[in-house]
N, CA and C atoms of all chains as a GROMACS GRO file, in nm:
protein
  609
    1MET      N    1   0.054  -0.151  -0.004
    1MET     CA    2   0.020  -0.002  -0.033
    1MET      C    3   0.080   0.128  -0.014
    2GLN      N    4   0.035   0.218  -0.035
    2GLN     CA    5   0.080   0.337  -0.025
    2GLN      C    6   0.164   0.416   0.076
    3MET      N    7   0.096   0.387   0.163
    3MET     CA    8   0.146   0.431   0.280
    3MET      C    9   0.299   0.362   0.321
    4LEU      N   10   0.260   0.238   0.323
    4LEU     CA   11   0.424   0.154   0.365
    4LEU      C   12   0.511   0.177   0.318
    5GLN      N   13   0.490   0.242   0.175
    5GLN     CA   14   0.600   0.296   0.077
    5GLN      C   15   0.696   0.429   0.194
    6ILE      N   16   0.548   0.525   0.191
    6ILE     CA   17   0.611   0.580   0.259
    6ILE      C   18   0.689   0.596   0.370
    7LEU      N   19   0.639   0.511   0.475
    7LEU     CA   20   0.720   0.462   0.597
    7LEU      C   21   0.888   0.402   0.512
    8MET      N   22   0.847   0.326   0.406
    8MET     CA   23   0.998   0.319   0.411
    8MET      C   24   1.143   0.339   0.411
    9VAL      N   25   1.018   0.468   0.348
    9VAL     CA   26   1.154   0.508   0.274
    9VAL      C   27   1.137   0.664   0.387
   10VAL      N   28   1.111   0.681   0.483
   10VAL     CA   29   1.085   0.768   0.554
   10VAL      C   30   1.210   0.628   0.670
   11ILE      N   31   1.209   0.575   0.748
   11ILE     CA   32   1.330   0.486   0.772
   11ILE      C   33   1.415   0.515   0.708
   12VAL      N   34   1.463   0.479   0.589
   12VAL     CA   35   1.572   0.458   0.497
   12VAL      C   36   1.631   0.599   0.511
   13GLY      N   37   1.554   0.696   0.504
   13GLY     CA   38   1.598   0.838   0.557
   13GLY      C   39   1.698   0.893   0.691
   14ALA      N   40   1.618   0.826   0.764
   14ALA     CA   41   1.604   0.768   0.924
   14ALA      C   42   1.799   0.778   0.955
   15LEU      N   43   1.806   0.605   0.859
   15LEU     CA   44   1.891   0.576   0.843
   15LEU      C   45   1.977   0.659   0.845
   16LEU      N   46   2.002   0.712   0.683
   16LEU     CA   47   2.084   0.791   0.624
   16LEU      C   48   2.091   0.886   0.698
   17ILE      N   49   2.032   0.898   0.764
   17ILE     CA   50   2.097   1.065   0.861
   17ILE      C   51   2.167   1.090   0.967
   18ILE      N   52   2.117   0.953   1.012
   18ILE     CA   53   2.191   0.893   1.107
   18ILE      C   54   2.375   0.919   1.069
   19LEU      N   55   2.362   0.839   0.971
   19LEU     CA   56   2.493   0.792   0.906
   19LEU      C   57   2.623   0.895   0.880
   20VAL      N   58   2.488   1.015   0.823
   20VAL     CA   59   2.582   1.126   0.752
   20VAL      C   60   2.582   1.246   0.824
   21ARG      N   61   2.542   1.211   0.992
   21ARG     CA   62   2.495   1.295   1.074
   21ARG      C   63   2.690   1.330   1.141
   22GLU      N   64   2.701   1.191   1.180
   22GLU     CA   65   2.832   1.188   1.247
   22GLU      C   66   2.923   1.249   1.144
   23LYS      N   67   2.934   1.227   1.034
   23LYS     CA   68   3.063   1.312   0.941
   23LYS      C   69   3.053   1.424   0.887
   24HIS      N   70   2.895   1.496   0.928
   24HIS     CA   71   2.909   1.646   0.859
   24HIS      C   72   2.796   1.648   0.914
   25GLU      N   73   2.749   1.751   0.996
   25GLU     CA   74   2.622   1.770   1.073
   25GLU      C   75   2.574   1.837   0.930
   26THR      N   76   2.573   1.924   0.904
   26THR     CA   77   2.491   2.054   0.849
   26THR      C   78   2.416   1.922   0.697
   27ILE      N   79   2.490   1.870   0.644
   27ILE     CA   80   2.464   1.791   0.524
   27ILE      C   81   2.363   1.680   0.581
   28GLY      N   82   2.361   1.677   0.710
   28GLY     CA   83   2.296   1.562   0.828
   28GLY      C   84   2.127   1.645   0.795
   29PHE      N   85   2.189   1.766   0.844
   29PHE     CA   86   2.030   1.857   0.881
   29PHE      C   87   1.948   1.860   0.720
   30LEU      N   88   2.023   1.896   0.674
   30LEU     CA   89   1.977   1.894   0.506
   30LEU      C   90   1.892   1.752   0.459
   31LEU      N   91   1.973   1.656   0.482
   31LEU     CA   92   1.915   1.559   0.485
   31LEU      C   93   1.740   1.534   0.533
   32ILE      N   94   1.779   1.581   0.700
   32ILE     CA   95   1.647   1.570   0.743
   32ILE      C   96   1.491   1.654   0.675
   33VAL      N   97   1.559   1.785   0.637
   33VAL     CA   98   1.462   1.847   0.558
   33VAL      C   99   1.408   1.802   0.447
   34ILE      N  100   1.475   1.698   0.396
   34ILE     CA  101   1.460   1.690   0.210
   34ILE      C  102   1.385   1.535   0.323
   35THR      N  103   1.389   1.510   0.410
   35THR     CA  104   1.271   1.362   0.477
   35THR      C  105   1.187   1.462   0.450
   36GLY      N  106   1.117   1.546   0.543
   36GLY     CA  107   1.051   1.638   0.608
   36GLY      C  108   0.959   1.657   0.462
   37VAL      N  109   1.072   1.667   0.346
   37VAL     CA  110   0.994   1.784   0.220
   37VAL      C  111   0.895   1.677   0.145
   38ILE      N  112   0.981   1.522   0.153
   38ILE     CA  113   0.902   1.420   0.058
   38ILE      C  114   0.794   1.343   0.117
   39VAL      N  115   0.792   1.357   0.284
   39VAL     CA  116   0.690   1.314   0.394
   39VAL      C  117   0.573   1.382   0.309
   40PHE      N  118   0.572   1.511   0.342
   40PHE     CA  119   0.488   1.656   0.300
   40PHE      C  120   0.438   1.688   0.157
   41ILE      N  121   0.479   1.616   0.079
   41ILE     CA  122   0.457   1.636  -0.020
   41ILE      C  123   0.388   1.539  -0.061
   42PHE      N  124   0.440   1.416  -0.018
   42PHE     CA  125   0.285   1.260  -0.040
   42PHE      C  126   0.137   1.269   0.031
   43ILE      N  127   0.186   1.374   0.102
   43ILE     CA  128   0.068   1.418   0.236
   43ILE      C  129  -0.036   1.534   0.128
   44LEU      N  130   0.034   1.609   0.071
   44LEU     CA  131  -0.038   1.712   0.055
   44LEU      C  132  -0.138   1.659  -0.094
   45ASP      N  133  -0.080   1.516  -0.200
   45ASP     CA  134  -0.170   1.456  -0.257
   45ASP      C  135  -0.320   1.432  -0.176
   46LYS      N  136  -0.296   1.343  -0.108
   46LYS     CA  137  -0.388   1.348   0.020
   46LYS      C  138  -0.488   1.414   0.037
   47VAL      N  139  -0.456   1.562   0.071
   47VAL     CA  140  -0.534   1.671   0.115
   47VAL      C  141  -0.594   1.715  -0.017
   48ALA      N  142  -0.525   1.732  -0.082
   48ALA     CA  143  -0.622   1.839  -0.219
   48ALA      C  144  -0.666   1.746  -0.222
   49GLN      N  145  -0.672   1.601  -0.211
   49GLN     CA  146  -0.811   1.513  -0.270
   49GLN      C  147  -0.905   1.520  -0.210
   50LEU      N  148  -0.925   1.595  -0.014
   50LEU     CA  149  -0.961   1.554   0.071
   50LEU      C  150  -1.043   1.706   0.067
   51PHE      N  151  -0.936   1.827   0.003
   51PHE     CA  152  -1.026   1.970  -0.066
   51PHE      C  153  -1.157   1.933  -0.126
   52ASP      N  154  -1.080   1.904  -0.170
   52ASP     CA  155  -1.180   1.852  -0.349
   52ASP      C  156  -1.292   1.787  -0.302
   53VAL      N  157  -1.326   1.666  -0.279
   53VAL     CA  158  -1.450   1.634  -0.134
   53VAL      C  159  -1.557   1.797  -0.120
   54VAL      N  160  -1.492   1.789   0.003
   54VAL     CA  161  -1.515   1.916   0.099
   54VAL      C  162  -1.599   2.050  -0.039
   55GLN      N  163  -1.494   2.049  -0.146
   55GLN     CA  164  -1.585   2.135  -0.137
   55GLN      C  165  -1.675   2.134  -0.259
   56GLN      N  166  -1.669   1.963  -0.336
   56GLN     CA  167  -1.797   1.923  -0.404
   56GLN      C  168  -1.918   1.862  -0.268
   57ILE      N  169  -1.867   1.902  -0.211
   57ILE     CA  170  -2.038   1.849  -0.085
   57ILE      C  171  -2.061   1.999  -0.027
   58VAL      N  172  -1.996   2.090  -0.054
   58VAL     CA  173  -2.035   2.227  -0.054
   58VAL      C  174  -2.121   2.243  -0.169
   59SER      N  175  -2.109   2.258  -0.271
   59SER     CA  176  -2.176   2.296  -0.431
   59SER      C  177  -2.278   2.214  -0.472
   60ARG      N  178  -2.251   2.080  -0.396
   60ARG     CA  179  -2.374   1.984  -0.425
   60ARG      C  180  -2.476   2.001  -0.306
   61PHE      N  181  -2.453   2.006  -0.205
   61PHE     CA  182  -2.584   2.017  -0.153
   61PHE      C  183  -2.598   2.216  -0.115
   62ASN      N  184  -2.528   2.248  -0.174
   62ASN     CA  185  -2.568   2.402  -0.130
   62ASN      C  186  -2.522   2.413   0.036
   63VAL      N  187  -2.439   2.319   0.099
   63VAL     CA  188  -2.415   2.385   0.222
   63VAL      C  189  -2.352   2.584   0.214
   64SER      N  190  -2.394   2.643   0.259
   64SER     CA  191  -2.388   2.796   0.274
   64SER      C  192  -2.211   2.761   0.339
   65LEU      N  193  -2.106   2.716   0.360
   65LEU     CA  194  -1.997   2.730   0.464
   65LEU      C  195  -1.905   2.845   0.386
   66LEU      N  196  -1.964   2.943   0.495
   66LEU     CA  197  -1.932   3.083   0.412
   66LEU      C  198  -1.811   3.093   0.392
   67HIS      N  199  -1.685   3.067   0.475
   67HIS     CA  200  -1.568   3.136   0.483
   67HIS      C  201  -1.486   2.996   0.497
   68LEU      N  202  -1.493   2.889   0.354
   68LEU     CA  203  -1.414   2.779   0.336
   68LEU      C  204  -1.337   2.802   0.296
   69ASP      N  205  -1.298   2.917   0.204
   69ASP     CA  206  -1.127   2.951   0.175
   69ASP      C  207  -1.058   3.020   0.259
   70THR      N  208  -1.144   3.078   0.387
   70THR     CA  209  -1.030   3.139   0.458
   70THR      C  210  -0.974   2.958   0.559
   71ILE      N  211  -1.069   2.904   0.571
   71ILE     CA  212  -1.037   2.785   0.660
   71ILE      C  213  -0.916   2.691   0.594
   72PHE      N  214  -0.938   2.692   0.481
   72PHE     CA  215  -0.845   2.682   0.345
   72PHE      C  216  -0.727   2.706   0.395
   73LYS      N  217  -0.732   2.833   0.399
   73LYS     CA  218  -0.571   2.894   0.380
   73LYS      C  219  -0.528   2.922   0.581
   74VAL      N  220  -0.618   2.878   0.652
   74VAL     CA  221  -0.537   2.889   0.786
   74VAL      C  222  -0.509   2.745   0.804
   75ILE      N  223  -0.527   2.649   0.762
   75ILE     CA  224  -0.485   2.495   0.730
   75ILE      C  225  -0.357   2.525   0.674
   76GLY      N  226  -0.336   2.594   0.590
   76GLY     CA  227  -0.219   2.544   0.503
   76GLY      C  228  -0.117   2.671   0.573
   77ILE      N  229  -0.174   2.768   0.650
   77ILE     CA  230  -0.055   2.848   0.705
   77ILE      C  231   0.014   2.768   0.849
   78ALA      N  232  -0.126   2.695   0.851
   78ALA     CA  233  -0.077   2.574   1.017
   78ALA      C  234   0.012   2.504   0.966
   79TYR      N  235   0.008   2.454   0.847
   79TYR     CA  236   0.044   2.289   0.809
   79TYR      C  237   0.222   2.367   0.825
   80ILE      N  238   0.279   2.439   0.724
   80ILE     CA  239   0.414   2.536   0.682
   80ILE      C  240   0.427   2.529   0.800
   81THR      N  241   0.393   2.638   0.894
   81THR     CA  242   0.453   2.701   1.011
   81THR      C  243   0.483   2.594   1.102
   82GLU      N  244   0.412   2.485   1.125
   82GLU     CA  245   0.439   2.352   1.195
   82GLU      C  246   0.583   2.246   1.161
   83PHE      N  247   0.572   2.244   1.007
   83PHE     CA  248   0.674   2.194   0.906
   83PHE      C  249   0.797   2.264   0.952
   84THR      N  250   0.778   2.430   0.941
   84THR     CA  251   0.922   2.486   0.970
   84THR      C  252   0.967   2.481   1.125
   85SER      N  253   0.878   2.481   1.246
   85SER     CA  254   0.886   2.518   1.325
   85SER      C  255   0.964   2.399   1.398
   86GLN      N  256   0.864   2.259   1.372
   86GLN     CA  257   0.986   2.131   1.409
   86GLN      C  258   1.082   2.121   1.316
   87LEU      N  259   1.131   2.160   1.227
   87LEU     CA  260   1.207   2.142   1.173
   87LEU      C  261   1.366   2.227   1.218
   88LEU      N  262   1.333   2.294   1.282
   88LEU     CA  263   1.417   2.437   1.365
   88LEU      C  264   1.427   2.353   1.573
   89LYS      N  265   1.309   2.312   1.535
   89LYS     CA  266   1.350   2.250   1.711
   89LYS      C  267   1.436   2.077   1.679
   90ASP      N  268   1.404   2.069   1.581
   90ASP     CA  269   1.494   1.892   1.530
   90ASP      C  270   1.652   1.990   1.545
   91ALA      N  271   1.698   2.094   1.476
   91ALA     CA  272   1.830   2.130   1.482
   91ALA      C  273   1.838   2.218   1.633
   92ASP      N  274   1.763   2.170   1.724
   92ASP     CA  275   1.851   2.260   1.853
   92ASP      C  276   1.810   2.445   1.883
   93LEU      N  277   1.742   2.474   1.758
   93LEU     CA  278   1.690   2.617   1.755
   93LEU      C  279   1.608   2.604   1.816
   94GLU      N  280   1.588   2.659   1.941
   94GLU     CA  281   1.418   2.654   2.022
   94GLU      C  282   1.390   2.764   2.003
   95ALA      N  283   1.487   2.896   1.984
   95ALA     CA  284   1.437   3.002   2.011
   95ALA      C  285   1.355   3.076   1.852
   96ILE      N  286   1.404   3.010   1.775
   96ILE     CA  287   1.345   3.080   1.578
   96ILE      C  288   1.280   3.002   1.586
   97ALA      N  289   1.208   2.872   1.700
   97ALA     CA  290   1.111   2.815   1.633
   97ALA      C  291   0.980   2.872   1.639
   98ILE      N  292   1.058   2.908   1.852
   98ILE     CA  293   0.935   2.989   1.889
   98ILE      C  294   0.855   3.112   1.823
   99LYS      N  295   0.961   3.188   1.740
   99LYS     CA  296   0.952   3.316   1.646
   99LYS      C  297   0.882   3.234   1.515
  100VAL      N  298   0.850   3.138   1.459
  100VAL     CA  299   0.819   3.070   1.286
  100VAL      C  300   0.656   3.083   1.361
  101GLU      N  301   0.698   2.974   1.527
  101GLU     CA  302   0.524   2.995   1.565
  101GLU      C  303   0.436   3.117   1.546
  102LEU      N  304   0.493   3.234   1.602
  102LEU     CA  305   0.464   3.328   1.663
  102LEU      C  306   0.413   3.424   1.513
  103VAL      N  307   0.519   3.390   1.400
  103VAL     CA  308   0.453   3.438   1.240
  103VAL      C  309   0.367   3.416   1.255
  104GLY      N  310   0.332   3.215   1.235
  104GLY     CA  311   0.222   3.171   1.215
  104GLY      C  312   0.066   3.186   1.278
  105LYS      N  313   0.147   3.247   1.392
  105LYS     CA  314  -0.011   3.263   1.412
  105LYS      C  315  -0.053   3.420   1.386
  106ILE      N  316   0.064   3.513   1.378
  106ILE     CA  317  -0.027   3.634   1.383
  106ILE      C  318  -0.082   3.639   1.181
  107PHE      N  319   0.006   3.582   1.153
  107PHE     CA  320  -0.092   3.487   0.972
  107PHE      C  321  -0.200   3.476   1.005
  108ILE      N  322  -0.256   3.387   1.102
  108ILE     CA  323  -0.362   3.333   1.095
  108ILE      C  324  -0.472   3.418   1.162
  109LEU      N  325  -0.428   3.505   1.303
  109LEU     CA  326  -0.531   3.608   1.297
  109LEU      C  327  -0.507   3.667   1.202
  110LEU      N  328  -0.431   3.713   1.145
  110LEU     CA  329  -0.528   3.842   0.983
  110LEU      C  330  -0.573   3.749   0.969
  111PHE      N  331  -0.592   3.662   0.855
  111PHE     CA  332  -0.675   3.624   0.802
  111PHE      C  333  -0.808   3.560   0.849
  112ALA      N  334  -0.812   3.520   0.989
  112ALA     CA  335  -0.960   3.526   1.086
  112ALA      C  336  -1.039   3.670   1.078
  113LEU      N  337  -0.981   3.732   1.075
  113LEU     CA  338  -1.034   3.867   1.120
  113LEU      C  339  -1.157   3.936   1.037
  114PRO      N  340  -1.193   3.914   0.925
  114PRO     CA  341  -1.318   3.888   0.855
  114PRO      C  342  -1.398   3.850   0.985
  115ILE      N  343  -1.394   3.760   0.950
  115ILE     CA  344  -1.460   3.647   1.068
  115ILE      C  345  -1.477   3.656   1.158
  116PHE      N  346  -1.438   3.709   1.261
  116PHE     CA  347  -1.453   3.809   1.347
  116PHE      C  348  -1.513   3.906   1.359
  117ILE      N  349  -1.495   4.035   1.272
  117ILE     CA  350  -1.595   4.077   1.245
  117ILE      C  351  -1.695   4.038   1.212
  118ALA      N  352  -1.743   3.984   1.121
  118ALA     CA  353  -1.887   3.977   1.162
  118ALA      C  354  -1.999   3.927   1.265
  119VAL      N  355  -1.883   3.825   1.334
  119VAL     CA  356  -1.901   3.760   1.405
  119VAL      C  357  -1.946   3.884   1.498
  120LEU      N  358  -1.841   3.974   1.556
  120LEU     CA  359  -1.894   4.065   1.649
  120LEU      C  360  -2.005   4.151   1.576
  121GLU      N  361  -2.000   4.199   1.439
  121GLU     CA  362  -2.179   4.308   1.362
  121GLU      C  363  -2.334   4.175   1.412
  122THR      N  364  -2.317   4.073   1.390
  122THR     CA  365  -2.372   4.009   1.409
  122THR      C  366  -2.502   4.010   1.559
  123LEU      N  367  -2.334   4.016   1.684
  123LEU     CA  368  -2.426   4.048   1.793
  123LEU      C  369  -2.401   4.146   1.838
  124MET      N  370  -2.361   4.256   1.756
  124MET     CA  371  -2.403   4.427   1.788
  124MET      C  372  -2.548   4.419   1.747
  125ASN      N  373  -2.606   4.335   1.653
  125ASN     CA  374  -2.762   4.369   1.560
  125ASN      C  375  -2.848   4.303   1.715
  126PHE      N  376  -2.796   4.201   1.804
  126PHE     CA  377  -2.887   4.179   1.903
  126PHE      C  378  -2.904   4.256   2.007
  127ILE      N  379  -2.804   4.364   2.053
  127ILE     CA  380  -2.817   4.429   2.162
  127ILE      C  381  -2.928   4.529   2.095
  128PRO      N  382  -3.036   4.571   2.178
  128PRO     CA  383  -3.116   4.725   2.165
  128PRO      C  384  -3.063   4.806   2.195
  129ASN      N  385  -2.994   4.922   2.108
  129ASN     CA  386  -2.986   5.038   2.138
  129ASN      C  387  -3.033   5.097   2.168
  130MET      N  388   0.909   0.627  -0.651
  130MET     CA  389   1.062   0.559  -0.585
  130MET      C  390   1.192   0.652  -0.613
  131THR      N  391   1.168   0.794  -0.675
  131THR     CA  392   1.271   0.853  -0.669
  131THR      C  393   1.296   0.945  -0.564
  132ASP      N  394   1.206   0.930  -0.470
  132ASP     CA  395   1.258   1.020  -0.325
  132ASP      C  396   1.367   0.940  -0.279
  133VAL      N  397   1.374   0.740  -0.322
  133VAL     CA  398   1.537   0.694  -0.210
  133VAL      C  399   1.599   0.752  -0.307
  134TYR      N  400   1.635   0.764  -0.402
  134TYR     CA  401   1.745   0.777  -0.477
  134TYR      C  402   1.792   0.901  -0.466
  135LEU      N  403   1.698   0.976  -0.426
  135LEU     CA  404   1.778   1.126  -0.392
  135LEU      C  405   1.779   1.152  -0.252
  136LEU      N  406   1.703   1.092  -0.187
  136LEU     CA  407   1.830   1.080  -0.025
  136LEU      C  408   1.925   0.976  -0.058
  137PHE      N  409   1.930   0.906  -0.119
  137PHE     CA  410   2.057   0.860  -0.126
  137PHE      C  411   2.184   0.877  -0.193
  138GLN      N  412   2.089   1.014  -0.287
  138GLN     CA  413   2.199   1.099  -0.352
  138GLN      C  414   2.237   1.188  -0.270
  139VAL      N  415   2.192   1.219  -0.170
  139VAL     CA  416   2.226   1.342  -0.074
  139VAL      C  417   2.347   1.335   0.057
  140ALA      N  418   2.294   1.124   0.107
  140ALA     CA  419   2.327   1.077   0.170
  140ALA      C  420   2.484   1.098   0.115
  141GLY      N  421   2.470   1.029  -0.035
  141GLY     CA  422   2.645   0.969  -0.074
  141GLY      C  423   2.672   1.114  -0.132
  142ILE      N  424   2.677   1.233  -0.101
  142ILE     CA  425   2.758   1.341  -0.167
  142ILE      C  426   2.790   1.404  -0.028
  143GLY      N  427   2.745   1.368   0.096
  143GLY     CA  428   2.764   1.434   0.200
  143GLY      C  429   2.918   1.288   0.285
  144ILE      N  430   2.860   1.159   0.233
  144ILE     CA  431   2.968   1.065   0.285
  144ILE      C  432   3.037   1.088   0.195
  145VAL      N  433   3.057   1.132   0.073
  145VAL     CA  434   3.237   1.145  -0.028
  145VAL      C  435   3.284   1.317   0.029
  146VAL      N  436   3.170   1.331   0.021
  146VAL     CA  437   3.234   1.529   0.093
  146VAL      C  438   3.366   1.487   0.212
  147ALA      N  439   3.288   1.424   0.303
  147ALA     CA  440   3.296   1.430   0.426
  147ALA      C  441   3.472   1.324   0.390
  148MET      N  442   3.470   1.175   0.362
  148MET     CA  443   3.604   1.164   0.303
  148MET      C  444   3.697   1.225   0.225
  149ILE      N  445   3.664   1.316   0.125
  149ILE     CA  446   3.792   1.402   0.100
  149ILE      C  447   3.847   1.493   0.158
  150HIS      N  448   3.789   1.526   0.265
  150HIS     CA  449   3.732   1.647   0.417
  150HIS      C  450   3.847   1.542   0.451
  151THR      N  451   3.861   1.437   0.468
  151THR     CA  452   3.984   1.409   0.554
  151THR      C  453   4.109   1.324   0.443
  152ILE      N  454   4.064   1.335   0.357
  152ILE     CA  455   4.162   1.272   0.290
  152ILE      C  456   4.259   1.393   0.263
  153LEU      N  457   4.221   1.512   0.197
  153LEU     CA  458   4.245   1.613   0.188
  153LEU      C  459   4.408   1.654   0.299
  154LYS      N  460   4.338   1.674   0.436
  154LYS     CA  461   4.386   1.707   0.558
  154LYS      C  462   4.513   1.617   0.603
  155GLN      N  463   4.488   1.491   0.576
  155GLN     CA  464   4.583   1.394   0.546
  155GLN      C  465   4.724   1.468   0.498
  156MET      N  466   4.682   1.479   0.348
  156MET     CA  467   4.756   1.539   0.257
  156MET      C  468   4.851   1.637   0.258
  157GLY      N  469   4.777   1.670   0.377
  157GLY     CA  470   4.808   1.840   0.437
  157GLY      C  471   4.766   1.936   0.342
  158LYS      N  472   4.728   1.985   0.288
  158LYS     CA  473   4.610   2.038   0.177
  158LYS      C  474   4.493   2.067   0.297
  159GLU      N  475   4.501   2.165   0.366
  159GLU     CA  476   4.409   2.226   0.441
  159GLU      C  477   4.287   2.250   0.432
  160ASP      N  478   4.341   2.414   0.356
  160ASP     CA  479   4.274   2.487   0.319
  160ASP      C  480   4.216   2.413   0.191
  161MET      N  481   4.250   2.329   0.044
  161MET     CA  482   4.190   2.276   0.010
  161MET      C  483   4.023   2.165   0.042
  162ALA      N  484   4.066   2.127   0.126
  162ALA     CA  485   3.965   2.043   0.196
  162ALA      C  486   3.840   2.128   0.216
  163HIS      N  487   3.905   2.270   0.322
  163HIS     CA  488   3.760   2.328   0.368
  163HIS      C  489   3.670   2.333   0.208
  164TRP      N  490   3.784   2.408   0.137
  164TRP     CA  491   3.665   2.434   0.012
  164TRP      C  492   3.616   2.288  -0.041
  165ALA      N  493   3.622   2.177  -0.070
  165ALA     CA  494   3.625   2.091  -0.066
  165ALA      C  495   3.463   2.071  -0.029
  166THR      N  496   3.444   2.072   0.109
  166THR     CA  497   3.376   2.048   0.198
  166THR      C  498   3.293   2.147   0.126
  167LEU      N  499   3.305   2.300   0.135
  167LEU     CA  500   3.206   2.429   0.075
  167LEU      C  501   3.074   2.366  -0.034
  168ILE      N  502   3.218   2.333  -0.161
  168ILE     CA  503   3.129   2.276  -0.246
  168ILE      C  504   3.018   2.186  -0.267
  169GLY      N  505   3.109   2.074  -0.135
  169GLY     CA  506   2.960   1.969  -0.108
  169GLY      C  507   2.873   2.021  -0.101
  170PHE      N  508   2.928   2.140   0.000
  170PHE     CA  509   2.746   2.154   0.118
  170PHE      C  510   2.686   2.253   0.018
  171ILE      N  511   2.693   2.339  -0.087
  171ILE     CA  512   2.609   2.412  -0.169
  171ILE      C  513   2.600   2.324  -0.242
  172ILE      N  514   2.625   2.216  -0.316
  172ILE     CA  515   2.567   2.127  -0.413
  172ILE      C  516   2.427   2.084  -0.338
  173VAL      N  517   2.435   2.040  -0.230
  173VAL     CA  518   2.337   1.943  -0.152
  173VAL      C  519   2.283   2.031  -0.134
  174LEU      N  520   2.285   2.201  -0.118
  174LEU     CA  521   2.207   2.289  -0.067
  174LEU      C  522   2.107   2.315  -0.139
  175VAL      N  523   2.151   2.375  -0.334
  175VAL     CA  524   2.085   2.387  -0.422
  175VAL      C  525   1.928   2.277  -0.449
  176VAL      N  526   2.023   2.148  -0.418
  176VAL     CA  527   1.878   2.045  -0.426
  176VAL      C  528   1.780   2.034  -0.325
  177VAL      N  529   1.815   2.063  -0.229
  177VAL     CA  530   1.727   2.076  -0.115
  177VAL      C  531   1.635   2.149  -0.171
  178ILE      N  532   1.688   2.317  -0.145
  178ILE     CA  533   1.642   2.393  -0.182
  178ILE      C  534   1.537   2.421  -0.293
  179ASP      N  535   1.535   2.293  -0.404
  179ASP     CA  536   1.491   2.322  -0.541
  179ASP      C  537   1.375   2.266  -0.528
  180HIS      N  538   1.398   2.128  -0.364
  180HIS     CA  539   1.248   2.094  -0.346
  180HIS      C  540   1.196   2.131  -0.303
  181LEU      N  541   1.202   2.218  -0.163
  181LEU     CA  542   1.157   2.282  -0.053
  181LEU      C  543   1.054   2.385  -0.174
  182SER      N  544   1.102   2.450  -0.311
  182SER     CA  545   1.014   2.550  -0.371
  182SER      C  546   0.962   2.464  -0.429
  183ARG      N  547   0.953   2.374  -0.425
  183ARG     CA  548   0.824   2.265  -0.550
  183ARG      C  549   0.749   2.206  -0.438
  184LEU      N  550   0.789   2.239  -0.318
  184LEU     CA  551   0.669   2.168  -0.180
  184LEU      C  552   0.598   2.292  -0.148
  185PHE      N  553   0.673   2.407  -0.140
  185PHE     CA  554   0.585   2.528  -0.151
  185PHE      C  555   0.505   2.561  -0.257
  186ASP      N  556   0.542   2.580  -0.346
  186ASP     CA  557   0.415   2.658  -0.451
  186ASP      C  558   0.331   2.542  -0.451
  187GLN      N  559   0.317   2.396  -0.408
  187GLN     CA  560   0.209   2.330  -0.417
  187GLN      C  561   0.140   2.312  -0.313
  188ILE      N  562   0.192   2.392  -0.225
  188ILE     CA  563   0.123   2.430  -0.060
  188ILE      C  564   0.033   2.531  -0.120
  189ARG      N  565   0.108   2.673  -0.183
  189ARG     CA  566   0.026   2.747  -0.208
  189ARG      C  567  -0.078   2.708  -0.324
  190SER      N  568  -0.078   2.573  -0.431
  190SER     CA  569  -0.173   2.616  -0.480
  190SER      C  570  -0.314   2.500  -0.424
  191VAL      N  571  -0.261   2.384  -0.356
  191VAL     CA  572  -0.302   2.345  -0.259
  191VAL      C  573  -0.430   2.411  -0.170
  192PHE      N  574  -0.358   2.490  -0.115
  192PHE     CA  575  -0.439   2.587   0.028
  192PHE      C  576  -0.488   2.765  -0.024
  193LEU      N  577  -0.492   2.715  -0.197
  193LEU     CA  578  -0.567   2.903  -0.231
  193LEU      C  579  -0.495   2.998  -0.096
  194LEU      N  580  -0.299   2.989  -0.106
  194LEU     CA  581  -0.275   3.120  -0.034
  194LEU      C  582  -0.211   3.231  -0.130
  195GLN      N  583  -0.289   3.238  -0.275
  195GLN     CA  584  -0.242   3.351  -0.344
  195GLN      C  585  -0.207   3.493  -0.242
  196MET      N  586  -0.318   3.482  -0.192
  196MET     CA  587  -0.270   3.612  -0.115
  196MET      C  588  -0.196   3.691  -0.065
  197ILE      N  589  -0.089   3.577  -0.012
  197ILE     CA  590   0.055   3.644   0.072
  197ILE      C  591   0.094   3.683  -0.012
  198PHE      N  592   0.152   3.694  -0.136
  198PHE     CA  593   0.250   3.781  -0.214
  198PHE      C  594   0.230   3.891  -0.281
  199ARG      N  595   0.078   3.907  -0.244
  199ARG     CA  596   0.042   4.019  -0.313
  199ARG      C  597   0.010   4.124  -0.201
  200GLY      N  598   0.088   4.062  -0.026
  200GLY     CA  599   0.045   4.178   0.057
  200GLY      C  600  -0.052   4.249   0.092
  201PHE      N  601  -0.140   4.139   0.037
  201PHE     CA  602  -0.318   4.177   0.051
  201PHE      C  603  -0.354   4.102   0.199
  202PHE      N  604  -0.391   4.038   0.259
  202PHE     CA  605  -0.428   3.918   0.356
  202PHE      C  606  -0.598   3.943   0.396
  203MET      N  607  -0.648   4.082   0.369
  203MET     CA  608  -0.796   4.013   0.396
  203MET      C  609  -0.888   3.940   0.264
   0.00000   0.00000   0.00000
């Protein structure tokens, strides 16, 4: 099955990383990056299929998911931020990993702002002034 | 299956560069050894960055993240 194949690739990658890390630290880290990229590219196809299914559901059953694209964007940002910060944590760069997570949160907040404003407006309508 | 070949390629370059470094050091050409290591590292860096950019392009297309680069977030 496809999943077993990717697991084998990751195990082989891990062995190679351990091998190269003794002799050459930096190239070992680059190997970690490459293994992460391979796994993420493999996962991305599956996520793309999931999103197609969700979009079909929304269009066929005219379920009015207002901010579907914002949700996709937020998931995408979380996806990349997680990838980068875990990578930096692996290279013992905790401080920079935290900065990367901060950047991710700020961008997610920026994308979620219109929804937040919409919610506030609906709330304000209920309050009789 | 090409992913595994990529892993082996990068690991091979890393090991070869490390060996060249030790050999040149024993021959007494210390500075040449550092140059060889640097060149090997740059080759691997180019390969890795190429794959990273491909990953980020795919992420951008899958997650409809077109807005980020035009500086307009809403």
